[in-house]
matplotlib code that plots the C-alpha trace (Angstrom):
import matplotlib.pyplot as plt

x = [110.2, 108.5, 107.2, 106.4, 102.2, 100.5, 98.7, 95.1, 93.6, 91.4, 87.5, 87.4, 85.2, 81.3, 79.4, 75.8, 74.7, 73.3, 69.2, 70.8, 73.3, 71.0, 68.0, 70.6, 71.4, 68.0, 67.2, 70.6, 69.2, 65.7, 67.5, 69.7, 68.6, 70.3, 67.1, 69.0, 71.1, 68.0, 65.7, 68.8, 68.6, 65.7, 65.1, 68.0, 67.1, 63.1, 61.6, 59.0, 59.4, 56.5, 55.1, 55.7, 53.9, 51.8, 53.4, 50.7, 51.1, 51.3, 54.1, 55.8, 55.8, 56.8, 59.6, 60.8, 59.9, 62.1, 65.0, 67.8, 68.1, 71.2, 70.0, 67.4, 69.9, 71.4, 68.7, 66.9, 70.6, 70.7, 67.1, 67.6, 71.1, 69.0, 65.6, 65.2, 62.0, 63.0, 65.6, 62.8, 61.0, 63.4, 64.8, 60.9, 60.9, 64.3, 65.0, 62.0, 64.6, 64.8, 61.0, 60.5, 63.1, 61.4, 58.0, 60.1, 61.1, 57.5, 56.6, 59.1, 57.9, 54.3, 55.8, 57.9, 55.0, 53.4, 56.1, 59.2, 62.8, 62.4, 59.9, 56.2, 54.8, 53.1, 50.9, 50.8, 48.0, 48.6, 52.1, 51.7, 49.1, 51.5, 53.7, 50.9, 50.2, 54.1, 54.3, 51.8, 52.5, 55.5, 54.4, 52.5, 52.4, 48.8, 50.3, 52.7, 49.7, 47.8, 50.2, 51.3, 48.1, 46.8, 50.1, 48.7, 46.0, 47.7, 49.8, 46.5, 45.3, 48.2, 48.5, 44.9, 45.9, 48.7, 47.3, 44.1, 40.9, 42.0, 39.4, 36.9, 38.7, 41.7, 38.9, 37.7, 40.9, 41.4, 37.8, 38.3, 41.8, 40.4, 37.6, 39.7, 42.0, 39.5, 38.1, 41.2, 41.8, 39.0, 39.2, 42.5, 42.0, 44.5, 41.7, 43.5, 47.0, 45.3, 42.6, 44.2, 45.7, 42.6, 40.5, 43.9, 43.3, 39.5, 40.4, 43.0, 40.9, 40.0, 35.8, 36.0, 34.0, 32.6, 36.2, 35.7, 32.4, 32.4, 36.1, 34.2, 31.4, 33.4, 34.5, 31.7, 29.8, 32.7, 33.4, 30.3, 29.4, 32.3, 31.2, 33.8, 33.1, 34.0, 34.8]
y = [-85.8, -85.1, -88.4, -88.8, -88.8, -87.4, -90.6, -90.4, -90.0, -92.4, -92.0, -92.7, -95.0, -94.4, -95.8, -95.7, -95.4, -98.5, -98.5, -97.5, -95.7, -93.1, -93.7, -92.3, -89.4, -88.7, -88.6, -86.7, -84.3, -83.7, -82.6, -80.7, -76.7, -75.4, -75.3, -75.1, -78.2, -79.8, -79.2, -79.6, -82.8, -84.3, -82.8, -84.9, -87.9, -87.2, -86.8, -84.7, -81.9, -81.3, -78.4, -75.6, -74.5, -71.3, -68.5, -66.1, -62.2, -63.2, -65.3, -63.5, -60.4, -62.5, -63.6, -59.9, -58.7, -61.1, -60.4, -57.4, -54.3, -55.8, -58.9, -57.3, -54.9, -58.5, -60.3, -57.8, -57.4, -61.0, -60.9, -57.6, -59.7, -63.3, -62.4, -60.2, -59.2, -57.7, -56.2, -54.4, -53.9, -51.5, -50.3, -48.4, -47.8, -45.5, -44.7, -42.4, -42.9, -47.1, -47.3, -46.0, -48.6, -50.9, -50.3, -50.4, -53.3, -54.8, -52.7, -54.5, -58.0, -57.5, -55.7, -58.5, -61.0, -59.2, -57.6, -59.6, -58.1, -61.3, -63.0, -62.8, -62.2, -65.0, -62.8, -64.9, -62.8, -65.0, -63.6, -60.1, -60.0, -62.1, -59.2, -56.7, -58.5, -59.0, -55.3, -54.4, -56.5, -54.2, -50.8, -48.3, -45.8, -45.6, -43.5, -46.2, -48.8, -47.1, -47.1, -50.6, -51.8, -49.7, -50.2, -54.0, -52.9, -50.7, -53.6, -55.4, -52.6, -52.5, -56.2, -56.1, -53.8, -55.9, -59.2, -58.5, -60.3, -62.3, -64.4, -63.5, -64.3, -61.9, -59.3, -60.2, -59.9, -56.6, -55.2, -56.4, -54.8, -51.7, -51.7, -51.7, -49.4, -47.0, -47.7, -47.4, -43.8, -42.8, -44.1, -42.5, -39.3, -39.9, -39.3, -36.0, -37.6, -40.9, -39.4, -39.2, -42.7, -44.1, -41.8, -43.1, -46.7, -46.4, -44.6, -46.9, -49.9, -52.4, -52.8, -57.1, -58.7, -55.1, -53.9, -51.0, -50.3, -52.2, -50.1, -47.0, -47.7, -49.0, -45.4, -43.5, -45.7, -45.0, -41.5, -40.1, -39.5, -37.0, -34.9, -35.5, -37.3, -35.5, -37.4]
z = [-89.1, -91.7, -91.7, -88.4, -87.9, -84.9, -83.3, -83.3, -80.3, -78.2, -78.9, -75.1, -73.0, -73.0, -69.8, -68.8, -65.8, -64.1, -62.3, -58.7, -60.0, -61.7, -59.1, -56.8, -58.5, -59.1, -55.3, -54.6, -57.4, -55.4, -52.4, -53.9, -53.2, -56.6, -59.1, -61.9, -61.5, -60.5, -63.6, -66.1, -64.6, -64.6, -68.2, -68.9, -68.0, -69.1, -65.4, -65.0, -63.5, -60.5, -60.4, -58.6, -55.6, -55.4, -53.3, -52.0, -51.6, -47.8, -47.9, -50.2, -48.1, -44.8, -46.9, -47.8, -44.5, -43.2, -45.1, -44.2, -46.6, -48.1, -48.5, -50.9, -52.7, -53.7, -54.3, -56.8, -58.1, -59.1, -60.3, -62.7, -64.0, -64.4, -65.5, -68.8, -68.1, -64.2, -66.4, -68.9, -65.3, -64.2, -66.9, -67.6, -63.7, -64.1, -67.3, -69.7, -72.8, -71.9, -71.7, -75.0, -76.1, -74.6, -75.9, -79.4, -78.5, -78.1, -80.8, -83.2, -82.0, -83.4, -86.8, -86.9, -87.7, -89.8, -91.9, -91.4, -92.7, -95.0, -96.8, -95.8, -92.6, -91.0, -89.1, -86.0, -83.8, -80.8, -80.7, -81.5, -78.4, -76.6, -76.9, -75.8, -72.6, -72.0, -72.6, -70.4, -67.4, -67.6, -68.1, -65.8, -68.4, -70.1, -72.4, -74.4, -73.6, -76.2, -78.4, -78.3, -79.0, -81.4, -83.2, -82.9, -85.0, -87.5, -88.7, -89.5, -91.4, -93.7, -93.9, -95.7, -97.9, -98.9, -99.3, -99.7, -97.7, -94.6, -92.4, -90.5, -87.0, -88.4, -88.8, -85.2, -83.3, -84.8, -84.1, -80.5, -80.3, -81.5, -78.9, -76.2, -77.3, -77.7, -74.9, -73.2, -74.0, -73.3, -69.3, -69.3, -70.9, -74.0, -76.6, -77.5, -78.2, -80.4, -81.6, -85.3, -85.4, -84.5, -87.9, -89.9, -88.7, -89.9, -92.8, -94.1, -92.9, -96.2, -96.0, -96.6, -94.2, -93.1, -91.8, -92.1, -91.1, -87.6, -87.1, -87.2, -85.3, -82.9, -82.6, -82.8, -80.0, -77.3, -78.6, -79.1, -75.7, -75.8, -78.3, -80.1, -83.4, -86.6, -89.6]

ax = plt.figure().add_subplot(projection="3d")
ax.plot(x, y, z, "-o")
ax.set_aspect("equal")
plt.show()
């Protein structure tokens, strides 16, 4: 029995759809109510996915009003399970501790761009700024929104401390974000919470491309009306 070998398995038969079969499949795909099947099939055959119609708020409200409470609960539950951003949104709405965890998740995206666990930071400013905009879409907390904006600038300042002078575009991005953050902090009367962090950013900033001078000027010009400028 030891000399008996298992017969090799057949490689099977591969058959490609002919033109008519392919056309029929795509037609059925177009008529399918299953959006996931539709998108997957179109991608498989390298077909262009038609642009999604922009739904107006009035249309959405009309649809929501037509649903029963049970249907709405089921629909929101399904969205919660399927879409990460929806889960994060309700986590921040319903759980204070969870809101802090979501904030840290997006702050970590920024940190990773400048100081990853391994290797050198790519400092892709577009990725880091997208983390801010994505978080602010979920968050209704001015305190947390100001936190993540300053976090971006703090990482930029630390990046220049580690790697020396960067290009002008880098400094301009940091200055613009700092300006936005200070204005936001004043708008929501958060200066008492973030004054020390703002001043620490200015103190630690290098002077390449007039970086430190510009940050100081931004802070003073925005805060001087409050009579709080004191370095």
